[in-house]
C-alpha positions in Angstrom: -13.1 14.8 -13.5 -13.9 11.1 -12.4 -10.9 9.7 -14.3 -8.6 12.4 -12.7 -9.8 11.1 -9.1 -9.4 7.5 -10.2 -5.9 8.2 -11.7 -4.9 9.9 -8.5 -6.1 7.0 -6.2 -4.1 4.6 -8.5 -0.8 6.6 -8.7 -1.0 8.4 -5.5 0.1 5.8 -2.9 2.8 4.7 -5.4 4.2 8.3 -5.5 4.0 8.4 -1.8 6.1 5.2 -1.7 8.8 6.5 -3.8 9.1 9.8 -1.8 9.1 8.1 1.5 11.9 5.7 0.3 13.9 8.4 -0.9 13.5 10.5 2.3 13.9 7.6 4.7 15.6 4.5 3.2 16.6 3.2 6.6 13.0 2.6 7.6 12.4 0.8 4.3 15.5 -1.5 4.8 14.4 -2.3 8.3 10.9 -3.0 7.3 11.9 -5.3 4.5 14.8 -7.0 5.9 13.6 -10.2 3.9 14.8 -8.4 0.7 13.7 -6.0 -2.1 11.4 -8.4 -4.0 8.8 -8.1 -1.4 8.9 -4.3 -1.5 8.5 -4.4 -5.2 5.6 -6.5 -5.2 3.9 -4.4 -2.6 4.6 -1.3 -4.6 3.0 -2.9 -7.6 0.0 -4.8 -6.3 -0.8 -3.6 -2.7 0.6 0.0 -2.3 -1.6 1.0 0.8 -0.7 -2.2 2.6 3.0 -1.4 1.9 2.8 2.1 3.2 1.0 1.0 6.5 3.4 -1.9 6.8 6.5 0.3 6.5 4.8 2.8 9.0 4.2 0.1 11.6 7.1 -2.5 11.1 10.0 -0.4 12.6 7.7 0.5 15.7 7.0 -3.2 16.4 3.3 -2.5 16.2 2.1 -5.3 14.0 -0.5 -6.4 16.7 -3.6 -4.7 18.3 -4.5 -1.4 16.7 -1.6 -1.6 14.4 -2.9 -5.0 13.0 -6.4 -3.2 12.4 -4.7 -0.5 10.3 -3.0 -3.2 8.4 -6.1 -5.1 7.6 -7.9 -1.9 6.7 -5.1 -1.0 4.2 -5.5 -4.6 2.8 -9.2 -4.2 2.3 -8.8 -0.8 0.6 -6.2 -2.5 -1.8 -8.4 -5.5 -2.5 -11.5 -3.3 -3.0 -9.7 -1.5 -5.8 -9.4 -4.8 -7.7 -13.0 -5.8 -6.9 -14.5 -2.4 -7.7 -12.8 -2.8 -11.2 -14.6 -6.2 -11.6 -17.9 -4.8 -10.5 -17.8 -1.9 -13.0 -17.0 -4.1 -16.0 -19.9 -6.5 -15.0 -23.0 -6.2 -17.1 -26.1 -5.5 -15.1 
């Protein structure tokens, strides 16, 4: 059961990115005006941060409480990498 939850946490945000991109490509184009490579890197390495950025960027809310949401998503993404390291470490 634990592996199913871990797999869902790993794949879940990426599935959400794909569906949201298919349903609202204009928002994604506006959020990633710099180009698609940044969106692909976000998809691969920081999916929660990418989702929050796409949610906030078209609103112009990357300050105040929006910045707090973005930092929280970044912490969640980075903790997934740190958690893997911690579980592999010998005690």
